[in-house]
C-alpha positions in Angstrom: -13.2 2.3 -21.5 -16.5 4.2 -22.0 -19.5 3.8 -19.7 -21.9 1.1 -21.0 -19.1 -1.1 -22.4 -18.4 -4.3 -20.4 -14.7 -4.9 -19.6 -13.1 -8.2 -20.8 -9.8 -7.8 -19.0 -8.6 -6.3 -15.8 -5.0 -5.8 -14.3 -4.5 -5.0 -10.7 -1.1 -3.5 -9.8 0.7 -2.8 -6.5 3.5 -0.3 -7.5 6.8 -0.4 -5.6 7.8 2.1 -3.0 9.0 5.5 -4.0 12.7 6.1 -3.9 12.6 8.1 -0.7 11.0 5.1 1.1 13.1 2.4 -0.4 15.6 2.4 2.5 13.0 2.8 5.2 13.0 -0.1 7.6 9.9 -2.4 7.4 8.2 -3.7 10.5 8.5 -7.2 9.2 11.0 -8.8 6.8 10.1 -7.8 3.3 11.6 -10.5 1.0 10.2 -12.7 -0.3 6.7 -11.4 0.3 3.3 -12.6 -1.0 1.1 -10.5 -3.4 -1.6 -8.4 -1.7 -4.5 -10.5 -0.4 -6.8 -7.6 -1.3 -6.0 -8.1 -5.0 -6.8 -11.8 -4.6 -10.2 -11.0 -3.0 -11.0 -8.6 -5.8 -10.1 -11.2 -8.4 -12.4 -13.8 -6.8 -15.2 -11.3 -6.5 -14.8 -10.1 -10.1 -14.5 -13.7 -11.5 -17.7 -14.8 -9.8 -19.4 -11.7 -11.1 -18.2 -12.2 -14.7 -16.9 -15.7 -15.3 -15.3 -15.0 -18.7 -13.3 -12.1 -17.3 -9.5 -12.1 -17.8 -8.2 -10.7 -14.5 -4.6 -10.9 -13.2 -2.5 -9.1 -10.6 1.1 -8.0 -10.2 2.8 -7.3 -6.9 5.7 -5.0 -6.1 8.3 -7.7 -5.9 9.7 -9.6 -8.9 9.8 -13.3 -8.4 12.9 -13.7 -10.6 15.2 -11.2 -8.8 13.3 -10.8 -5.4 13.8 -7.0 -6.0 11.2 -4.3 -6.6 9.6 -4.6 -9.9 10.2 -1.9 -12.5 7.4 0.4 -13.6 8.1 -0.4 -17.2 7.3 -4.1 -16.5 4.1 -3.2 -14.8 3.0 -0.8 -17.6 3.7 -3.6 -20.1 1.7 -6.0 -18.1 -1.3 -3.7 -18.3 -0.9 -2.6 -21.9 -4.0 -4.3 -23.3 -6.4 -4.3 -20.3 -9.8 -2.6 -20.3 -9.5 -1.7 -16.6 -6.2 -1.1 -14.7 -6.4 -0.8 -10.9 -3.6 0.5 -8.7 -3.2 0.1 -5.0 -2.0 3.3 -3.3 -0.3 3.5 0.1 1.5 6.5 1.6 4.8 5.2 0.4 4.2 4.6 -3.3 2.1 7.6 -4.5 4.8 9.0 -6.8 5.2 5.6 -8.5 1.5 5.3 -8.8 1.4 8.7 -10.6 4.3 7.7 -12.9 2.7 4.4 -13.7 -0.7 6.0 -14.5 1.0 8.2 -17.1 2.9 5.2 -18.5 -0.1 3.0 -18.7 -2.3 5.7 -20.4 0.4 6.3 -23.0 0.6 2.6 -23.9 -3.1 1.9 -23.5 -5.2 5.1 -24.0 -8.5 3.1 -23.9 -8.0 1.7 -20.4 -10.0 3.0 -17.5 -7.5 3.6 -14.8 -8.7 3.4 -11.2 -6.8 3.9 -7.9 -7.8 2.6 -4.5 -6.2 1.5 -1.2 -5.6 2.9 2.3 -4.2 6.2 1.0 -7.5 6.9 -0.8 -9.8 6.6 2.2 -10.7 10.2 2.7 -12.8 12.1 0.1 -10.3 15.0 0.1 -7.6 12.7 -1.0 -9.7 11.3 -3.8 -10.5 14.8 -5.0 -6.8 15.8 -4.9 -5.7 12.8 -6.9 -8.3 13.4 -9.7 -7.5 17.1 -9.8 -3.7 16.5 -10.0 -3.4 13.4 -12.2 -5.2 14.0 -15.5 -4.9 10.4 -16.9 -6.5 9.0 -13.7 -10.2 8.2 -14.4 -11.6 7.0 -11.0 -10.7 6.7 -7.4 -12.3 4.2 -5.1 -12.7 5.2 -1.4 -13.8 2.3 0.8 -14.6 -1.3 -0.1 -13.7 -2.0 -3.7 -15.5 -5.2 -4.6 -18.8 -3.7 -5.8 -17.0 -0.7 -7.3 -14.9 -3.0 -9.5 -18.0 -5.0 -10.5 -19.7 -1.8 -11.5 -16.7 -0.7 -13.6 -16.6 -4.1 -15.3 -20.3 -3.8 -16.2 -19.7 -0.3 -17.6 -22.3 1.2 -15.3 -22.5 5.0 -15.2 -20.3 6.3 -12.3 -23.2 7.6 -10.2 -24.5 4.0 -10.1 -21.2 2.5 -8.8 -20.6 2.6 -5.0 -17.6 4.3 -3.3 -16.5 5.9 -6.6 -15.1 9.4 -7.3 -14.8 10.7 -10.8 -14.6 13.9 -12.9 -17.7 15.5 -14.3 -16.3 18.3 -16.5 -14.3 20.6 -14.2 -16.1 19.2 -11.1 -15.2 16.1 -9.0 -18.2 14.0 -8.0 -18.8 11.2 -5.5 -21.2 8.4 -5.7 -23.0 6.7 -2.7 -21.1 4.8 0.1 -21.7 1.1 0.4 -20.2 -1.8 2.3 -19.3 -5.2 0.9 -21.5 -8.0 2.2 -18.9 -10.4 3.6 -21.3 -13.3 3.6 -21.1 -13.1 -0.2 -17.3 -13.1 -0.3 -16.1 -16.0 -2.5 -13.1 -18.2 -1.6 -10.0 -16.6 -3.0 -6.4 -17.7 -3.8 -3.3 -16.5 -5.6 -3.7 -18.3 -8.9 -4.2 -15.0 -10.7 -1.0 -13.4 -9.2 2.1 -13.2 -11.4 5.0 -15.2 -10.0 3.4 -16.1 -6.6 4.7 -19.7 -6.6 8.2 -18.4 -7.4 8.1 -16.0 -4.4 7.3 -19.0 -2.2 9.9 -21.3 -3.6 12.9 -19.8 -1.6 11.0 -20.5 1.6 10.1 -24.0 0.7 13.6 -24.9 -0.3 15.0 -23.4 2.9 12.5 -24.8 5.4 9.0 -26.0 4.7 7.9 -24.7 8.1 8.9 -21.1 7.2 6.3 -19.3 5.0 5.3 -15.7 4.9 2.2 -14.6 6.8 -0.5 -14.0 4.3 -3.2 -11.5 5.2 -6.7 -12.7 5.8 -9.7 -11.1 7.4 -12.6 -12.1 9.8 -14.2 -8.7 10.0 -14.1 -5.2 8.5 -14.5 -2.0 10.3 -13.2 -0.7 13.7 -15.3 -1.0 16.8 -13.2 1.6 18.5 -13.8 4.1 15.7 -17.6 3.3 15.9 -17.5 4.1 19.7 -15.0 7.0 19.8 -14.2 8.1 16.3 -11.0 7.2 14.4 -7.5 7.7 15.9 -6.0 11.0 14.5 -3.1 9.2 12.8 -5.2 6.4 11.1 -6.2 6.3 7.4 -8.6 3.4 7.9 -11.8 3.8 6.0 -14.1 2.1 8.5 -17.5 3.6 8.0 -20.0 3.5 10.9 -20.3 -0.2 11.5 -18.3 -3.5 11.9 -19.1 -6.3 9.4 -18.3 -9.9 10.3 -17.5 -12.7 7.9 -19.4 -16.0 8.5 -17.2 -18.2 10.8 -17.4 -21.1 8.5 -16.2 -19.0 5.6 -13.2 -17.8 7.6 -12.0 -21.4 8.2 -12.8 -22.5 4.7 -10.6 -19.7 3.4 -7.7 -20.9 5.5 -8.2 -24.5 4.4 -8.3 -23.4 0.7 -5.1 -21.4 1.0 -3.4 -24.4 2.7 -4.6 -26.9 0.2 -3.6 -24.8 -2.9 -0.5 -23.1 -1.7 0.7 -24.9 1.4 0.2 -21.9 3.6 -0.1 -22.3 7.4 0.8 -18.8 8.7 -1.6 -15.9 8.5 -1.9 -12.3 9.7 -5.5 -11.5 10.5 -5.7 -7.9 9.3 -8.9 -6.9 11.2 -8.8 -3.5 12.8 -9.7 -5.3 16.0 -9.9 -9.1 16.1 -11.2 -9.7 19.6 -14.7 -8.2 19.4 -16.0 -10.0 22.4 -15.4 -13.2 24.4 -18.4 -14.8 22.6 -16.9 -13.9 19.2 -13.6 -15.6 19.7 -15.1 -18.6 21.5 -17.5 -19.3 18.7 -14.8 -18.8 16.1 -12.5 -21.2 17.9 -15.3 -23.8 18.2 -15.9 -23.6 14.4 -12.3 -24.4 13.6 -12.6 -28.1 14.4 -15.6 -28.5 12.1 -13.3 -28.0 9.1 -10.9 -30.9 8.4 -8.8 -28.9 5.9 -7.5 -26.5 8.5 -3.8 -27.4 9.1 -2.8 -28.6 12.5 0.4 -26.4 12.1 -1.7 -23.3 11.7 -0.2 -20.1 13.2 -1.9 -16.7 13.2 -1.0 -13.2 14.3 -4.0 -11.0 15.3 -4.3 -7.3 16.2 -6.4 -6.2 19.2 -6.2 -4.1 22.3 -5.1 -5.1 25.9 -8.6 -4.2 27.1 -10.0 -6.7 24.6 -8.2 -9.4 26.6 -8.4 -8.2 30.2 -11.3 -5.8 30.1 -14.0 -8.4 30.6 -13.1 -9.9 34.0 -10.6 -12.6 35.1 -12.6 -15.6 34.0 -13.5 -14.1 30.6 -9.8 -13.1 30.0 -8.7 -16.6 30.5 -11.4 -17.9 28.3 -10.4 -15.5 25.5 -6.8 -16.5 25.7 -7.8 -20.2 25.6 -10.0 -19.6 22.6 -7.2 -17.7 20.8 -4.8 -20.6 21.5 -7.4 -23.2 20.3 -7.7 -21.4 16.9 -4.0 -21.3 16.4 -3.1 -17.7 17.4 0.6 -17.6 18.3 1.1 -13.8 18.4 -1.2 -11.0 19.5 -0.2 -7.5 18.3 -1.2 -4.7 20.6 -1.3 -1.1 19.3 -0.2 0.8 22.4 1.3 3.9 20.6 2.3 5.7 23.8 2.2 5.0 27.6 1.4 8.6 28.2 -2.3 9.3 28.7 -2.2 12.9 27.4 -0.5 11.9 24.1 -3.1 9.2 23.5 -5.9 11.6 24.4 -4.8 14.2 21.9 -4.7 11.5 19.2 -8.2 10.2 20.2 -6.4 6.9 20.9 -7.7 4.6 23.6 -5.2 4.7 26.5 -3.8 1.5 28.1 -2.2 1.4 31.5 1.1 -0.4 31.9 -0.7 -2.8 34.3 -3.3 -3.6 31.7 -0.6 -4.4 29.1 1.3 -6.5 31.5 -1.8 -8.4 32.6 -2.6 -9.1 28.9 0.9 -10.4 28.3 0.7 -12.7 31.3 -2.8 -14.2 30.6 -1.8 -14.8 26.9 1.5 -16.4 28.0 -0.3 -18.9 30.2 -1.8 -20.3 27.0 1.5 -20.2 25.0 0.8 -17.0 23.1 3.4 -14.3 22.5 2.9 -10.6 22.3 4.0 -7.8 19.8 3.8 -4.2 20.9 3.4 -1.3 18.5 4.6 2.2 19.5 4.6 5.6 17.8 6.9 8.4 18.8 6.2 12.1 17.9 2.4 12.2 18.2 0.9 15.6 19.3 1.7 16.3 22.9 4.9 14.2 22.9 7.3 15.5 25.5 10.5 14.6 27.3 8.4 13.2 30.1 6.1 11.1 27.8 9.2 9.6 26.0 10.8 8.8 29.3 7.6 7.1 30.4 7.5 5.0 27.2 11.1 4.0 27.6 10.7 3.1 31.2 7.5 1.1 30.6 9.1 -0.8 27.7 12.2 -1.7 29.7 10.0 -3.0 32.5 8.0 -5.2 30.0 11.2 -6.4 28.3 12.9 -7.2 31.6 10.0 -9.3 32.7 8.8 -11.0 29.5 11.5 -11.0 26.8 12.5 -13.0 25.0 10.1 -15.9 26.0 6.8 -14.1 25.7 7.7 -11.0 23.8 7.5 -11.6 20.1 8.4 -8.3 18.5 8.6 -4.6 19.0 7.4 -2.2 16.3 8.7 1.3 17.0 7.8 4.0 14.5 8.0 7.7 14.0 4.7 9.5 13.8 3.5 10.4 10.3 0.6 12.8 9.7 -0.6 10.8 6.7 -2.7 12.4 4.0 -6.4 12.5 4.8 -6.0 11.8 8.6 -7.4 14.1 11.2 -3.8 14.9 12.3 -2.9 15.9 8.7 -6.1 18.1 8.4 -5.3 19.8 11.7 -1.8 20.7 10.5 -3.2 22.1 7.2 -5.6 24.3 9.1 -2.8 25.9 11.1 -1.7 29.0 9.1 1.8 29.0 10.4 2.4 25.3 9.6 0.8 25.6 6.2 2.9 28.7 5.3 6.2 27.2 6.6 5.5 24.0 4.6 4.8 26.1 1.5 7.9 28.2 2.0 10.1 25.0 2.1 8.3 22.9 -0.5 6.8 25.4 -2.8 3.3 23.9 -2.4 0.7 23.8 0.4 0.5 20.5 2.2 -3.1 19.9 1.3 -2.2 20.3 -2.4 0.8 17.9 -2.3 0.1 14.4 -3.7 2.9 12.9 -1.7 3.6 15.1 1.3 6.9 15.3 3.0 6.0 13.5 6.2 9.3 14.1 7.9 8.8 17.9 7.4 5.2 17.7 8.6 6.4 15.8 11.7 9.0 18.5 12.4 6.3 21.2 12.0 3.9 19.2 14.2 6.4 18.8 16.9 7.2 22.5 16.9 3.5 23.3 17.3 2.3 20.5 19.7 5.5 19.6 21.6 7.2 22.8 22.8 10.7 22.1 24.1 11.1 19.0 22.0 12.6 18.6 18.5 12.1 16.0 15.8 15.7 15.1 16.0 15.3 14.2 19.7 12.3 12.1 18.8 14.3 10.2 16.2 17.2 9.8 18.6 14.7 8.4 21.2 13.4 5.9 18.7 16.9 4.7 17.9 17.6 4.5 21.7 14.5 2.3 22.1 15.6 0.1 19.2 19.1 -0.3 20.7 17.5 -1.2 24.1 15.1 -3.7 22.6 17.9 -5.4 20.7 19.5 -6.3 24.0 16.5 -8.5 24.6 15.3 -9.5 21.2 17.0 -10.6 17.9 17.7 -7.7 15.6 15.1 -8.8 13.0 12.4 -8.7 15.6 12.8 -5.0 16.2 11.5 -2.7 13.5 9.1 0.0 12.5 8.2 2.7 10.0 9.6 6.1 9.3 13.2 5.4 10.1 16.1 4.8 7.8 17.1 1.1 7.8 19.2 0.6 10.9 
């Protein structure tokens, strides 16, 4: 599609996981699973921008087989679209590339654009455009206004958050943030097969539905204060943007009314921004009659967001969370070792802070999920022993009643993260990776993260091996399953166990 020509049809695709990730254990049960909420938001934004637009989305799971969709099916779905968008995560890059070639062969006129968490860093956008000739654009950051600009056929330099080729050069437009107060209400009516994906749940038990992702704010207040964590791909910018409180609850009421949904994962980088924030959001809930009484929400935050304000404020925060329907608070702990967290620019939480947070939440009927990462720079036998000891103490005292889930993952130096860039700048690591893979890590579209982890451990964790780290993760999983059901212990980076 040439610049200046307005698009009439758009297809948004979420390609399935690459073969090497197909057996990796998910942190949460995968099937059946709803389409990406981000696609639904983009659909609503684009439809309001251009009411006559034909826009539809296709997720990675087939509603007919509950298996991963084929790339052929996705390419056929996009064969007559003016714009084809692909969502790229670390685990589906190879399938994104394959699908781009397939779509371009079937539909040469289409403008193909890729976005998603794996495209957050400009170096990654540049790499994709240099390595994938049929790819026309990459969006890094918020995609709403970028999609609207592409639909209108604006010149690339007039479209925010866009990366494109200009002859042999790769160029970047200006950064911009979506105004969340302008976000329209969205739903899944444009998603292929969504109702079929929900049907097995409804037939089994009407009270069991997948948690659909929603948002109340964008950005990371920790990253604004301290810079991003070294392992994080989040494209946060330099500010936190907050959705109007009434819009948050209207969105939940809409999804409940249209799809019967009553369980949601609030995908904010940090949900609890302040005691006032959660108190006002909780108060707003009861001004919306369409919000289901059965509402359940999982939110992500930090222990210090709960207990860092003083005893009275901590209790008020927990009470506000309970009033708004929060049933599970996810804490990203990563490590109980201060040095490991410091090297990752990760805020450190003492065991006493974690325990106090669990206890104050439990007083209001809220359970806790902990997220841990093994193998970060500085990991040692001592730091692993501290993590295992701390987890055992928490499980002993609080599982299973107030301990919802344990997410234990192997560290992955994801493309574009500070951790990844530090490894690429190390000549020995870059040379060893090149020797084993035949390509430098910063030129690899889909890096071998298991190899990068081994190289990172050899550089930053003398006396420790990657095999020992994986063995420790399996040991923690085995320990946790003595306290929690098997399906409540998971993570990323491990083979399905």
